[in-house]
C-alpha positions, 0 to 999 in steps of 0.5 A: 055241156056234160050233165052228171047225176051222181052221189052228191046230187042224190045226197042233196035230194035226200037232204031236202026230203029229210029237212021237209020231214023235220029230220034236220040233223040228218038232213044237214049231214047229208047236205054237207056230204053233198057239198063236199062230194061236189067240191071233190069232184070239181077238184078232180075234174080240174086236175085232170084238165090241167094234166091233159093240157100239160101233156098237150103242150109237151107233145107240141114241144116234142113235135117241134123239136123233132121237126127242127132236128130232123135235118130237113132241108129248108131250101129244097128246089123242085124241078120245073115241069116244061109243057 
């Protein structure tokens, strides 16, 4: 599991500190930015994952097509080795 510590986590920590120090408005603003940043990061990671899966399936289809159209003989007989 990959653990990242980025801007949303820092904003969340700062929002907690600000709310403890009775700076509620700025604390809630930082909290909202932290939530939005986390949602955006999740969306980007999910989009990248879908793109990788799409490329993998396209690669598999291309490889299968290349193998089928390569003209390889399916009934190849190999010489028997006599002892």
